[in-house]
Backbone and ligand atoms as CSV (ligand in chain L), in Angstrom:
chain,resi,resn,atom,element,x,y,z
A,1,MET,N,N,103.433,114.882,136.738
A,1,MET,CA,C,103.631,113.432,136.761
A,1,MET,C,C,105.128,113.109,136.732
A,2,GLU,N,N,105.521,111.991,137.311
A,2,GLU,CA,C,106.941,111.677,137.409
A,2,GLU,C,C,107.509,111.113,136.095
A,3,GLU,N,N,108.836,111.203,135.940
A,3,GLU,CA,C,109.501,110.616,134.765
A,3,GLU,C,C,109.550,109.103,134.972
A,4,THR,N,N,109.192,108.348,133.925
A,4,THR,CA,C,109.176,106.877,134.078
A,4,THR,C,C,110.423,106.237,133.499
A,5,GLY,N,N,111.206,107.022,132.730
A,5,GLY,CA,C,112.383,106.461,132.075
A,5,GLY,C,C,112.031,105.803,130.754
A,6,LYS,N,N,110.735,105.641,130.472
A,6,LYS,CA,C,110.320,105.034,129.216
A,6,LYS,C,C,109.450,106.050,128.486
A,7,THR,N,N,109.842,106.362,127.228
A,7,THR,CA,C,109.072,107.374,126.536
A,7,THR,C,C,107.778,106.778,125.976
A,8,GLY,N,N,106.777,107.628,125.839
A,8,GLY,CA,C,105.513,107.182,125.259
A,8,GLY,C,C,105.640,107.053,123.742
A,9,ILE,N,N,104.562,106.585,123.128
A,9,ILE,CA,C,104.533,106.456,121.670
A,9,ILE,C,C,103.941,107.722,121.077
A,10,LEU,N,N,104.599,108.198,120.021
A,10,LEU,CA,C,104.033,109.335,119.268
A,10,LEU,C,C,103.303,108.746,118.046
A,11,LEU,N,N,101.968,108.768,118.090
A,11,LEU,CA,C,101.166,108.205,117.017
A,11,LEU,C,C,100.639,109.322,116.135
A,12,VAL,N,N,100.923,109.233,114.853
A,12,VAL,CA,C,100.455,110.256,113.894
A,12,VAL,C,C,99.411,109.608,112.998
A,13,ILE,N,N,98.211,110.176,112.978
A,13,ILE,CA,C,97.130,109.663,112.137
A,13,ILE,C,C,96.848,110.677,111.019
A,14,SER,N,N,96.896,110.206,109.789
A,14,SER,CA,C,96.524,111.055,108.646
A,14,SER,C,C,95.602,110.277,107.732
A,15,GLY,N,N,94.989,110.981,106.809
A,15,GLY,CA,C,94.125,110.312,105.843
A,15,GLY,C,C,93.344,111.363,105.100
A,16,PRO,N,N,92.799,110.999,103.929
A,16,PRO,CA,C,92.081,111.978,103.133
A,16,PRO,C,C,90.814,112.481,103.789
A,17,SER,N,N,90.409,113.661,103.384
A,17,SER,CA,C,89.166,114.251,103.853
A,17,SER,C,C,88.005,113.288,103.578
A,18,GLY,N,N,87.184,112.989,104.573
A,18,GLY,CA,C,86.020,112.129,104.380
A,18,GLY,C,C,86.268,110.678,104.702
A,19,VAL,N,N,87.494,110.330,105.066
A,19,VAL,CA,C,87.827,108.908,105.280
A,19,VAL,C,C,87.324,108.403,106.652
A,20,GLY,N,N,86.976,109.339,107.527
A,20,GLY,CA,C,86.458,108.924,108.851
A,20,GLY,C,C,87.520,108.959,109.933
A,21,LYS,N,N,88.518,109.837,109.742
A,21,LYS,CA,C,89.636,109.931,110.707
A,21,LYS,C,C,89.167,110.238,112.119
A,22,SER,N,N,88.229,111.178,112.247
A,22,SER,CA,C,87.876,111.552,113.622
A,22,SER,C,C,87.147,110.412,114.336
A,23,SER,N,N,86.358,109.600,113.626
A,23,SER,CA,C,85.724,108.452,114.281
A,23,SER,C,C,86.797,107.445,114.699
A,24,VAL,N,N,87.813,107.274,113.878
A,24,VAL,CA,C,88.890,106.352,114.235
A,24,VAL,C,C,89.619,106.877,115.498
A,25,VAL,N,N,89.852,108.165,115.532
A,25,VAL,CA,C,90.535,108.758,116.686
A,25,VAL,C,C,89.698,108.549,117.962
A,26,HIS,N,N,88.380,108.735,117.857
A,26,HIS,CA,C,87.502,108.512,119.026
A,26,HIS,C,C,87.565,107.057,119.485
A,27,ALA,N,N,87.512,106.150,118.500
A,27,ALA,CA,C,87.528,104.708,118.851
A,27,ALA,C,C,88.870,104.345,119.486
A,28,LEU,N,N,89.921,104.982,119.024
A,28,LEU,CA,C,91.261,104.718,119.624
A,28,LEU,C,C,91.293,105.170,121.080
A,29,ALA,N,N,90.698,106.332,121.315
A,29,ALA,CA,C,90.719,106.895,122.673
A,29,ALA,C,C,89.944,106.009,123.658
A,30,GLU,N,N,89.018,105.205,123.132
A,30,GLU,CA,C,88.296,104.281,124.018
A,30,GLU,C,C,89.122,103.049,124.362
A,31,ARG,N,N,90.150,102.824,123.575
A,31,ARG,CA,C,90.960,101.604,123.737
A,31,ARG,C,C,92.301,101.844,124.412
A,32,MET,N,N,92.842,103.035,124.289
A,32,MET,CA,C,94.151,103.337,124.877
A,32,MET,C,C,94.146,104.772,125.372
A,33,GLU,N,N,95.023,105.036,126.322
A,33,GLU,CA,C,95.074,106.402,126.832
A,33,GLU,C,C,96.069,107.216,126.014
A,34,PHE,N,N,95.580,108.331,125.467
A,34,PHE,CA,C,96.443,109.219,124.695
A,34,PHE,C,C,96.323,110.645,125.212
A,35,HIS,N,N,97.396,111.394,125.083
A,35,HIS,CA,C,97.299,112.835,125.197
A,35,HIS,C,C,97.041,113.361,123.794
A,36,PHE,N,N,95.989,114.188,123.632
A,36,PHE,CA,C,95.696,114.768,122.334
A,36,PHE,C,C,96.352,116.128,122.231
A,37,SER,N,N,97.295,116.225,121.294
A,37,SER,CA,C,97.955,117.511,121.119
A,37,SER,C,C,96.980,118.511,120.538
A,38,VAL,N,N,96.929,119.727,121.080
A,38,VAL,CA,C,96.056,120.771,120.545
A,38,VAL,C,C,96.901,121.651,119.615
A,39,SER,N,N,96.538,121.632,118.338
A,39,SER,CA,C,97.298,122.375,117.325
A,39,SER,C,C,96.963,123.850,117.351
A,40,TRP,N,N,97.859,124.622,116.794
A,40,TRP,CA,C,97.548,126.023,116.493
A,40,TRP,C,C,97.017,126.100,115.070
A,41,THR,N,N,96.083,127.004,114.836
A,41,THR,CA,C,95.637,127.231,113.454
A,41,THR,C,C,95.274,128.686,113.240
A,42,THR,N,N,95.398,129.104,111.962
A,42,THR,CA,C,94.973,130.470,111.591
A,42,THR,C,C,93.572,130.454,110.982
A,43,ARG,N,N,92.962,129.269,110.850
A,43,ARG,CA,C,91.579,129.292,110.302
A,43,ARG,C,C,90.623,129.767,111.368
A,44,SER,N,N,89.425,130.204,110.924
A,44,SER,CA,C,88.501,130.748,111.942
A,44,SER,C,C,87.760,129.622,112.653
A,45,ILE,N,N,87.324,129.976,113.828
A,45,ILE,CA,C,86.657,129.005,114.717
A,45,ILE,C,C,85.276,128.649,114.145
A,46,ARG,N,N,84.937,127.351,114.154
A,46,ARG,CA,C,83.619,126.920,113.656
A,46,ARG,C,C,82.636,126.793,114.827
A,47,PRO,N,N,81.341,126.858,114.509
A,47,PRO,CA,C,80.349,126.736,115.592
A,47,PRO,C,C,80.591,125.415,116.361
A,48,GLY,N,N,80.529,125.506,117.661
A,48,GLY,CA,C,80.719,124.295,118.487
A,48,GLY,C,C,82.170,124.072,118.908
A,49,GLU,N,N,83.102,124.748,118.242
A,49,GLU,CA,C,84.512,124.566,118.617
A,49,GLU,C,C,84.883,125.508,119.760
A,50,ARG,N,N,85.889,125.096,120.524
A,50,ARG,CA,C,86.334,125.920,121.642
A,50,ARG,C,C,87.808,126.244,121.503
A,51,ASN,N,N,88.142,127.513,121.745
A,51,ASN,CA,C,89.550,127.931,121.685
A,51,ASN,C,C,90.328,127.217,122.780
A,52,LYS,N,N,91.533,126.756,122.414
A,52,LYS,CA,C,92.450,126.054,123.305
A,52,LYS,C,C,91.991,124.630,123.663
A,53,VAL,N,N,90.837,124.202,123.109
A,53,VAL,CA,C,90.381,122.830,123.310
A,53,VAL,C,C,90.512,122.087,121.971
A,54,ASP,N,N,89.823,122.640,120.937
A,54,ASP,CA,C,89.896,122.034,119.611
A,54,ASP,C,C,91.159,122.472,118.879
A,55,TYR,N,N,91.420,123.741,118.963
A,55,TYR,CA,C,92.649,124.353,118.430
A,55,TYR,C,C,92.956,125.559,119.280
A,56,VAL,N,N,94.201,126.016,119.170
A,56,VAL,CA,C,94.508,127.372,119.646
A,56,VAL,C,C,94.368,128.241,118.399
A,57,PHE,N,N,93.358,129.136,118.398
A,57,PHE,CA,C,93.092,129.947,117.212
A,57,PHE,C,C,93.886,131.238,117.303
A,58,VAL,N,N,94.757,131.459,116.314
A,58,VAL,CA,C,95.619,132.639,116.334
A,58,VAL,C,C,95.599,133.298,114.957
A,59,ASP,N,N,96.096,134.544,114.885
A,59,ASP,CA,C,96.215,135.140,113.553
A,59,ASP,C,C,97.558,134.771,112.940
A,60,ARG,N,N,97.710,135.097,111.647
A,60,ARG,CA,C,98.906,134.657,110.922
A,60,ARG,C,C,100.188,135.227,111.534
A,61,GLU,N,N,100.083,136.468,112.017
A,61,GLU,CA,C,101.281,137.104,112.618
A,61,GLU,C,C,101.763,136.311,113.827
A,62,GLU,N,N,100.828,135.953,114.673
A,62,GLU,CA,C,101.208,135.196,115.894
A,62,GLU,C,C,101.757,133.826,115.510
A,63,PHE,N,N,101.128,133.203,114.492
A,63,PHE,CA,C,101.594,131.891,114.070
A,63,PHE,C,C,103.029,132.015,113.555
A,64,GLU,N,N,103.279,133.063,112.763
A,64,GLU,CA,C,104.625,133.238,112.199
A,64,GLU,C,C,105.658,133.510,113.270
A,65,ARG,N,N,105.236,134.179,114.328
A,65,ARG,CA,C,106.173,134.371,115.465
A,65,ARG,C,C,106.514,133.018,116.089
A,66,GLY,N,N,105.510,132.136,116.165
A,66,GLY,CA,C,105.723,130.774,116.690
A,66,GLY,C,C,106.721,130.001,115.836
A,67,ILE,N,N,106.575,130.156,114.517
A,67,ILE,CA,C,107.523,129.467,113.591
A,67,ILE,C,C,108.936,129.988,113.838
A,68,ALA,N,N,109.074,131.331,113.881
A,68,ALA,CA,C,110.379,131.947,114.042
A,68,ALA,C,C,111.029,131.518,115.360
A,69,ALA,N,N,110.230,131.305,116.365
A,69,ALA,CA,C,110.755,130.921,117.677
A,69,ALA,C,C,111.054,129.421,117.739
A,70,GLY,N,N,110.801,128.704,116.657
A,70,GLY,CA,C,111.041,127.237,116.645
A,70,GLY,C,C,110.055,126.491,117.514
A,71,GLY,N,N,108.853,127.046,117.661
A,71,GLY,CA,C,107.884,126.479,118.594
A,71,GLY,C,C,107.111,125.262,118.078
A,72,PHE,N,N,107.259,124.953,116.776
A,72,PHE,CA,C,106.450,123.853,116.213
A,72,PHE,C,C,107.297,122.610,115.905
A,73,LEU,N,N,106.732,121.472,116.249
A,73,LEU,CA,C,107.338,120.192,115.863
A,73,LEU,C,C,107.187,120.017,114.361
A,74,GLU,N,N,106.066,120.488,113.834
A,74,GLU,CA,C,105.811,120.524,112.399
A,74,GLU,C,C,104.763,121.587,112.177
A,75,TRP,N,N,104.712,122.106,110.941
A,75,TRP,CA,C,103.600,122.984,110.589
A,75,TRP,C,C,103.403,122.897,109.066
A,76,ALA,N,N,102.201,123.199,108.613
A,76,ALA,CA,C,101.922,123.129,107.185
A,76,ALA,C,C,100.770,124.075,106.836
A,77,GLU,N,N,100.701,124.403,105.537
A,77,GLU,CA,C,99.581,125.199,105.057
A,77,GLU,C,C,98.593,124.238,104.412
A,78,TYR,N,N,97.332,124.355,104.774
A,78,TYR,CA,C,96.287,123.471,104.244
A,78,TYR,C,C,95.068,124.313,103.957
A,79,SER,N,N,94.575,124.253,102.724
A,79,SER,CA,C,93.401,125.039,102.317
A,79,SER,C,C,93.550,126.529,102.683
A,80,GLY,N,N,94.758,127.053,102.509
A,80,GLY,CA,C,94.968,128.479,102.738
A,80,GLY,C,C,95.147,128.892,104.187
A,81,HIS,N,N,95.206,127.906,105.091
A,81,HIS,CA,C,95.410,128.230,106.518
A,81,HIS,C,C,96.615,127.495,107.068
A,82,LEU,N,N,97.218,128.066,108.084
A,82,LEU,CA,C,98.376,127.418,108.715
A,82,LEU,C,C,97.924,126.577,109.902
A,83,TYR,N,N,98.570,125.419,110.046
A,83,TYR,CA,C,98.285,124.492,111.155
A,83,TYR,C,C,99.630,124.033,111.695
A,84,GLY,N,N,99.764,123.938,113.008
A,84,GLY,CA,C,101.053,123.464,113.540
A,84,GLY,C,C,100.903,122.801,114.891
A,85,THR,N,N,101.847,121.888,115.171
A,85,THR,CA,C,101.856,121.172,116.433
A,85,THR,C,C,102.895,121.773,117.365
A,86,PRO,N,N,102.483,122.271,118.527
A,86,PRO,CA,C,103.449,122.850,119.477
A,86,PRO,C,C,104.442,121.773,119.930
A,87,ARG,N,N,105.710,122.112,119.825
A,87,ARG,CA,C,106.755,121.109,120.104
A,87,ARG,C,C,106.883,120.718,121.576
A,88,ASP,N,N,107.002,121.709,122.443
A,88,ASP,CA,C,107.379,121.402,123.828
A,88,ASP,C,C,106.356,120.516,124.566
A,89,ALA,N,N,105.078,120.821,124.343
A,89,ALA,CA,C,104.031,120.051,125.059
A,89,ALA,C,C,104.116,118.586,124.658
A,90,VAL,N,N,104.240,118.320,123.344
A,90,VAL,CA,C,104.300,116.951,122.864
A,90,VAL,C,C,105.491,116.215,123.469
A,91,LEU,N,N,106.655,116.832,123.424
A,91,LEU,CA,C,107.859,116.162,123.918
A,91,LEU,C,C,107.787,115.936,125.424
A,92,ALA,N,N,107.198,116.890,126.143
A,92,ALA,CA,C,107.089,116.729,127.606
A,92,ALA,C,C,106.199,115.515,127.946
A,93,HIS,N,N,105.093,115.352,127.237
A,93,HIS,CA,C,104.215,114.204,127.517
A,93,HIS,C,C,104.927,112.898,127.197
A,94,LEU,N,N,105.632,112.867,126.063
A,94,LEU,CA,C,106.337,111.625,125.685
A,94,LEU,C,C,107.387,111.275,126.740
A,95,ARG,N,N,108.104,112.273,127.226
A,95,ARG,CA,C,109.141,112.030,128.237
A,95,ARG,C,C,108.549,111.484,129.526
A,96,ARG,N,N,107.299,111.865,129.790
A,96,ARG,CA,C,106.649,111.336,130.998
A,96,ARG,C,C,106.091,109.936,130.767
A,97,GLY,N,N,106.316,109.377,129.587
A,97,GLY,CA,C,105.864,108.017,129.310
A,97,GLY,C,C,104.435,107.967,128.784
A,98,GLU,N,N,103.870,109.143,128.467
A,98,GLU,CA,C,102.485,109.146,127.968
A,98,GLU,C,C,102.482,109.057,126.442
A,99,HIS,N,N,101.455,108.385,125.894
A,99,HIS,CA,C,101.325,108.307,124.440
A,99,HIS,C,C,100.658,109.580,123.938
A,100,VAL,N,N,101.113,110.049,122.798
A,100,VAL,CA,C,100.568,111.287,122.222
A,100,VAL,C,C,100.016,111.012,120.839
A,101,LEU,N,N,98.826,111.535,120.559
A,101,LEU,CA,C,98.202,111.329,119.251
A,101,LEU,C,C,98.103,112.650,118.489
A,102,LEU,N,N,98.585,112.627,117.262
A,102,LEU,CA,C,98.479,113.815,116.384
A,102,LEU,C,C,97.569,113.437,115.208
A,103,ASP,N,N,96.553,114.274,114.962
A,103,ASP,CA,C,95.690,114.097,113.786
A,103,ASP,C,C,96.058,115.225,112.845
A,104,ILE,N,N,96.947,114.949,111.894
A,104,ILE,CA,C,97.481,116.018,111.049
A,104,ILE,C,C,97.545,115.558,109.577
A,105,GLU,N,N,97.731,116.549,108.659
A,105,GLU,CA,C,97.763,116.172,107.243
A,105,GLU,C,C,99.183,115.677,106.847
A,106,ASN,N,N,99.249,115.191,105.590
A,106,ASN,CA,C,100.454,114.469,105.143
A,106,ASN,C,C,101.786,115.184,105.273
A,107,ASP,N,N,101.830,116.471,104.901
A,107,ASP,CA,C,103.117,117.175,104.924
A,107,ASP,C,C,103.664,117.220,106.352
A,108,GLY,N,N,102.753,117.524,107.282
A,108,GLY,CA,C,103.152,117.599,108.677
A,108,GLY,C,C,103.634,116.237,109.190
A,109,ALA,N,N,102.953,115.165,108.756
A,109,ALA,CA,C,103.341,113.825,109.195
A,109,ALA,C,C,104.787,113.528,108.796
A,110,GLY,N,N,105.138,113.907,107.577
A,110,GLY,CA,C,106.516,113.700,107.097
A,110,GLY,C,C,107.525,114.471,107.939
A,111,GLN,N,N,107.165,115.687,108.296
A,111,GLN,CA,C,108.067,116.501,109.128
A,111,GLN,C,C,108.253,115.912,110.527
A,112,VAL,N,N,107.162,115.323,111.059
A,112,VAL,CA,C,107.257,114.717,112.397
A,112,VAL,C,C,108.249,113.552,112.348
A,113,LYS,N,N,108.173,112.761,111.279
A,113,LYS,CA,C,109.068,111.605,111.168
A,113,LYS,C,C,110.523,112.047,111.103
A,114,GLU,N,N,110.766,113.181,110.424
A,114,GLU,CA,C,112.147,113.687,110.338
A,114,GLU,C,C,112.630,114.167,111.686
A,115,ALA,N,N,111.763,114.868,112.408
A,115,ALA,CA,C,112.168,115.439,113.702
A,115,ALA,C,C,112.208,114.370,114.785
A,116,TYR,N,N,111.373,113.331,114.637
A,116,TYR,CA,C,111.206,112.337,115.702
A,116,TYR,C,C,111.034,110.973,115.046
A,117,PRO,N,N,112.137,110.344,114.658
A,117,PRO,CA,C,112.057,109.104,113.858
A,117,PRO,C,C,111.282,107.957,114.499
A,118,ASP,N,N,111.137,107.965,115.821
A,118,ASP,CA,C,110.386,106.893,116.488
A,118,ASP,C,C,108.870,107.048,116.326
A,119,ALA,N,N,108.425,108.184,115.780
A,119,ALA,CA,C,106.984,108.385,115.585
A,119,ALA,C,C,106.442,107.280,114.699
A,120,MET,N,N,105.184,106.874,114.981
A,120,MET,CA,C,104.525,105.856,114.155
A,120,MET,C,C,103.486,106.529,113.288
A,121,LEU,N,N,103.704,106.474,111.997
A,121,LEU,CA,C,102.819,107.172,111.055
A,121,LEU,C,C,101.811,106.199,110.476
A,122,VAL,N,N,100.550,106.450,110.739
A,122,VAL,CA,C,99.472,105.565,110.258
A,122,VAL,C,C,98.569,106.365,109.317
A,123,PHE,N,N,98.382,105.822,108.137
A,123,PHE,CA,C,97.524,106.469,107.142
A,123,PHE,C,C,96.226,105.702,107.013
A,124,ILE,N,N,95.098,106.373,107.130
A,124,ILE,CA,C,93.804,105.717,107.010
A,124,ILE,C,C,93.346,105.769,105.538
A,125,LEU,N,N,93.130,104.606,104.981
A,125,LEU,CA,C,92.721,104.500,103.572
A,125,LEU,C,C,91.226,104.258,103.473
A,126,PRO,N,N,90.579,104.810,102.435
A,126,PRO,CA,C,89.193,104.412,102.204
A,126,PRO,C,C,89.193,103.040,101.528
A,127,PRO,N,N,88.093,102.271,101.610
A,127,PRO,CA,C,88.046,100.986,100.914
A,127,PRO,C,C,88.309,101.159,99.411
A,128,SER,N,N,87.841,102.304,98.851
A,128,SER,CA,C,88.097,102.602,97.432
A,128,SER,C,C,87.823,104.100,97.237
A,129,LEU,N,N,88.255,104.645,96.121
A,129,LEU,CA,C,87.952,106.061,95.864
A,129,LEU,C,C,86.450,106.274,95.643
A,130,GLN,N,N,85.786,105.237,95.069
A,130,GLN,CA,C,84.321,105.331,94.882
A,130,GLN,C,C,83.620,105.441,96.224
A,131,GLU,N,N,84.108,104.658,97.212
A,131,GLU,CA,C,83.505,104.700,98.536
A,131,GLU,C,C,83.810,106.059,99.207
A,132,LEU,N,N,85.017,106.572,98.996
A,132,LEU,CA,C,85.326,107.907,99.559
A,132,LEU,C,C,84.388,108.962,98.978
A,133,GLU,N,N,84.147,108.865,97.670
A,133,GLU,CA,C,83.234,109.818,97.014
A,133,GLU,C,C,81.834,109.711,97.635
A,134,ARG,N,N,81.406,108.466,97.855
A,134,ARG,CA,C,80.074,108.267,98.437
A,134,ARG,C,C,80.003,108.900,99.831
A,135,ARG,N,N,81.090,108.702,100.629
A,135,ARG,CA,C,81.098,109.282,101.993
A,135,ARG,C,C,81.105,110.815,101.944
A,136,LEU,N,N,81.878,111.382,101.002
A,136,LEU,CA,C,81.903,112.861,100.900
A,136,LEU,C,C,80.534,113.371,100.491
A,137,ARG,N,N,79.864,112.686,99.554
A,137,ARG,CA,C,78.539,113.128,99.102
A,137,ARG,C,C,77.503,113.003,100.215
A,138,SER,N,N,77.652,111.981,101.044
A,138,SER,CA,C,76.654,111.752,102.094
A,138,SER,C,C,76.690,112.837,103.153
A,139,ARG,N,N,77.783,113.604,103.212
A,139,ARG,CA,C,77.837,114.724,104.154
A,139,ARG,C,C,76.856,115.823,103.730
A,140,GLY,N,N,76.617,115.883,102.409
A,140,GLY,CA,C,75.577,116.780,101.885
A,140,GLY,C,C,75.918,118.242,101.839
A,141,ASP,N,N,77.051,118.641,102.415
A,141,ASP,CA,C,77.338,120.082,102.488
A,141,ASP,C,C,78.480,120.471,101.528
A,142,THR,N,N,78.776,119.574,100.601
A,142,THR,CA,C,79.932,119.838,99.748
A,142,THR,C,C,79.505,119.877,98.281
A,143,SER,N,N,79.971,120.880,97.538
A,143,SER,CA,C,79.589,121.015,96.125
A,143,SER,C,C,80.310,119.978,95.258
A,144,ASP,N,N,79.774,119.746,94.048
A,144,ASP,CA,C,80.417,118.796,93.115
A,144,ASP,C,C,81.857,119.176,92.856
A,145,GLU,N,N,82.089,120.482,92.716
A,145,GLU,CA,C,83.428,120.977,92.409
A,145,GLU,C,C,84.386,120.658,93.578
A,146,ASP,N,N,83.875,120.883,94.767
A,146,ASP,CA,C,84.684,120.629,95.979
A,146,ASP,C,C,84.975,119.144,96.136
A,147,ILE,N,N,83.967,118.316,95.824
A,147,ILE,CA,C,84.151,116.857,95.933
A,147,ILE,C,C,85.216,116.402,94.936
A,148,ALA,N,N,85.133,116.932,93.715
A,148,ALA,CA,C,86.125,116.555,92.693
A,148,ALA,C,C,87.529,116.955,93.146
A,149,ARG,N,N,87.638,118.154,93.731
A,149,ARG,CA,C,88.947,118.641,94.206
A,149,ARG,C,C,89.461,117.741,95.333
A,150,ARG,N,N,88.584,117.422,96.291
A,150,ARG,CA,C,89.001,116.559,97.420
A,150,ARG,C,C,89.425,115.179,96.948
A,151,LEU,N,N,88.706,114.650,95.930
A,151,LEU,CA,C,89.061,113.306,95.435
A,151,LEU,C,C,90.414,113.340,94.744
A,152,GLY,N,N,90.694,114.448,94.054
A,152,GLY,CA,C,92.012,114.602,93.395
A,152,GLY,C,C,93.121,114.653,94.431
A,153,VAL,N,N,92.911,115.434,95.488
A,153,VAL,CA,C,93.897,115.520,96.586
A,153,VAL,C,C,94.052,114.159,97.235
A,154,ALA,N,N,92.937,113.451,97.461
A,154,ALA,CA,C,92.978,112.149,98.114
A,154,ALA,C,C,93.813,111.166,97.302
A,155,ALA,N,N,93.627,111.165,95.990
A,155,ALA,CA,C,94.382,110.230,95.137
A,155,ALA,C,C,95.888,110.487,95.294
A,156,GLU,N,N,96.260,111.771,95.332
A,156,GLU,CA,C,97.696,112.118,95.504
A,156,GLU,C,C,98.192,111.671,96.874
A,157,GLN,N,N,97.398,111.927,97.897
A,157,GLN,CA,C,97.802,111.573,99.272
A,157,GLN,C,C,97.968,110.057,99.420
A,158,ILE,N,N,97.063,109.308,98.790
A,158,ILE,CA,C,97.110,107.840,98.882
A,158,ILE,C,C,98.392,107.324,98.233
A,159,GLU,N,N,98.744,107.934,97.111
A,159,GLU,CA,C,99.971,107.517,96.406
A,159,GLU,C,C,101.214,107.825,97.292
A,160,GLU,N,N,101.188,109.011,97.877
A,160,GLU,CA,C,102.294,109.448,98.713
A,160,GLU,C,C,102.427,108.595,99.995
A,161,ALA,N,N,101.266,108.120,100.459
A,161,ALA,CA,C,101.256,107.330,101.701
A,161,ALA,C,C,102.012,106.012,101.558
A,162,GLU,N,N,102.157,105.529,100.325
A,162,GLU,CA,C,102.874,104.289,100.052
A,162,GLU,C,C,104.279,104.318,100.630
A,163,TRP,N,N,104.945,105.450,100.501
A,163,TRP,CA,C,106.341,105.505,100.970
A,163,TRP,C,C,106.494,106.368,102.221
A,164,LYS,N,N,105.534,107.228,102.470
A,164,LYS,CA,C,105.714,108.185,103.573
A,164,LYS,C,C,105.329,107.620,104.948
A,165,PHE,N,N,104.378,106.671,104.956
A,165,PHE,CA,C,103.805,106.202,106.213
A,165,PHE,C,C,104.306,104.817,106.596
A,166,ASP,N,N,104.355,104.565,107.906
A,166,ASP,CA,C,104.816,103.258,108.373
A,166,ASP,C,C,103.734,102.188,108.156
A,167,TYR,N,N,102.475,102.593,108.342
A,167,TYR,CA,C,101.366,101.634,108.210
A,167,TYR,C,C,100.211,102.301,107.461
A,168,ARG,N,N,99.529,101.486,106.696
A,168,ARG,CA,C,98.312,101.931,106.006
A,168,ARG,C,C,97.186,100.991,106.426
A,169,VAL,N,N,96.074,101.550,106.875
A,169,VAL,CA,C,94.972,100.740,107.387
A,169,VAL,C,C,93.691,101.159,106.679
A,170,VAL,N,N,92.963,100.167,106.150
A,170,VAL,CA,C,91.724,100.475,105.417
A,170,VAL,C,C,90.570,100.661,106.390
A,171,ASN,N,N,89.872,101.770,106.277
A,171,ASN,CA,C,88.729,102.017,107.158
A,171,ASN,C,C,87.436,101.480,106.553
A,172,ALA,N,N,87.211,100.150,106.739
A,172,ALA,CA,C,85.952,99.554,106.303
A,172,ALA,C,C,84.988,99.602,107.483
A,173,GLU,N,N,85.507,99.387,108.681
A,173,GLU,CA,C,84.665,99.406,109.890
A,173,GLU,C,C,85.517,100.021,111.013
A,174,VAL,N,N,84.994,101.061,111.641
A,174,VAL,CA,C,85.819,101.880,112.499
A,174,VAL,C,C,86.425,101.124,113.704
A,175,GLY,N,N,85.618,100.261,114.319
A,175,GLY,CA,C,86.127,99.496,115.476
A,175,GLY,C,C,87.277,98.589,115.077
A,176,ALA,N,N,87.140,97.981,113.893
A,176,ALA,CA,C,88.184,97.067,113.418
A,176,ALA,C,C,89.482,97.841,113.142
A,177,VAL,N,N,89.350,99.042,112.597
A,177,VAL,CA,C,90.539,99.867,112.326
A,177,VAL,C,C,91.261,100.218,113.637
A,178,ALA,N,N,90.464,100.621,114.613
A,178,ALA,CA,C,91.050,101.015,115.908
A,178,ALA,C,C,91.755,99.803,116.546
A,179,ASP,N,N,91.115,98.623,116.458
A,179,ASP,CA,C,91.735,97.405,117.005
A,179,ASP,C,C,93.060,97.127,116.310
A,180,GLU,N,N,93.055,97.299,114.994
A,180,GLU,CA,C,94.264,97.018,114.224
A,180,GLU,C,C,95.392,98.002,114.629
A,181,ILE,N,N,95.062,99.252,114.803
A,181,ILE,CA,C,96.105,100.225,115.180
A,181,ILE,C,C,96.620,99.913,116.585
A,182,VAL,N,N,95.726,99.555,117.500
A,182,VAL,CA,C,96.171,99.195,118.847
A,182,VAL,C,C,97.135,98.016,118.784
A,183,SER,N,N,96.822,97.022,117.959
A,183,SER,CA,C,97.721,95.856,117.923
A,183,SER,C,C,99.062,96.242,117.292
A,184,ILE,N,N,99.055,97.144,116.351
A,184,ILE,CA,C,100.329,97.633,115.777
A,184,ILE,C,C,101.144,98.304,116.902
A,185,LEU,N,N,100.462,99.149,117.663
A,185,LEU,CA,C,101.172,99.931,118.708
A,185,LEU,C,C,101.682,98.997,119.814
A,186,THR,N,N,100.859,98.086,120.225
A,186,THR,CA,C,101.287,97.236,121.354
A,186,THR,C,C,102.340,96.229,120.895
A,187,GLY,N,N,102.302,95.874,119.610
A,187,GLY,CA,C,103.332,94.960,119.086
A,187,GLY,C,C,104.700,95.605,119.057
A,188,THR,N,N,104.774,96.914,118.971
A,188,THR,CA,C,106.085,97.559,118.839
A,188,THR,C,C,106.421,98.413,120.068
A,189,SER,N,N,105.508,98.472,121.016
A,189,SER,CA,C,105.737,99.432,122.104
A,189,SER,C,C,106.872,99.013,123.026
A,190,GLY,N,N,107.347,97.776,122.917
A,190,GLY,CA,C,108.454,97.352,123.776
A,190,GLY,C,C,109.815,97.698,123.215
A,191,ARG,N,N,109.831,98.513,122.060
A,191,ARG,CA,C,111.099,98.853,121.444
A,191,ARG,C,C,112.065,99.492,122.413
L,1,5GP,P1,P,90.224,121.208,109.937
L,1,5GP,O1,O,90.410,122.627,109.501
L,1,5GP,O2,O,89.144,120.513,109.144
L,1,5GP,O3,O,90.059,121.067,111.405
L,1,5GP,O4,O,91.580,120.425,109.581
L,1,5GP,C1,C,92.064,120.408,108.275
L,1,5GP,C2,C,93.259,119.477,108.192
L,1,5GP,O5,O,94.340,119.974,108.979
L,1,5GP,C3,C,92.999,118.050,108.684
L,1,5GP,O6,O,93.520,117.142,107.724
L,1,5GP,C4,C,93.784,117.972,109.985
L,1,5GP,O7,O,94.250,116.654,110.201
L,1,5GP,C5,C,94.937,118.912,109.671
L,1,5GP,N1,N,95.609,119.432,110.865
L,1,5GP,C6,C,95.051,119.743,112.068
L,1,5GP,N2,N,95.996,120.173,112.923
L,1,5GP,C7,C,97.169,120.109,112.250
L,1,5GP,C8,C,98.538,120.391,112.622
L,1,5GP,O8,O,98.882,120.803,113.745
L,1,5GP,N3,N,99.485,120.219,111.668
L,1,5GP,C9,C,99.182,119.763,110.412
L,1,5GP,N4,N,100.197,119.605,109.576
L,1,5GP,N5,N,97.923,119.477,110.057
L,1,5GP,C10,C,96.933,119.650,110.942
């Protein structure tokens, strides 16, 4: 594709486990055109996932070679596994004027802002921690201990989001959240 002279928007979406991030991302994709960056990860592939589509699945050695080569825009360890966003692909899409969406955890979001200050960091909030707990329990596949741990992490992330993120949006209804993010993006896209 040709260079347009206008860079695309780098949208970073983060939020606690169970908040409904992936539904928000789907609803966004129905409203605006985004390039979805495919991250590298050292975690193992889950049923239904495809290599190089959902993630590029690599071992720790290969991931560390990527770090040493400066290949990541950001990377972080989460639940004992490494996750990272390949730098060159993201920047190439932005230079072509395409919008890029990253669905990443908090530490990585902060690194993106440092490397690329024009990035727009949006944090998805649950209506309340009680509601987040209800959503985590309704998944049915998570133990009490795991739920308590995730709620503890969520409380920390929510506190951190106060200063780390440009916008915080409450996910009460997924379509409304997507509409709100689109209006944020279109309101500032003429920068
Ligand atoms: P999962 O293993 O469930 O797919 O993802 C776990 C967490 O890692 C999610 O919060 C997801 O947003 C985050 N994540 C996915 N890719 C990346 C990445 O490239 N960098 C960072 N920092 N986090 C990521």
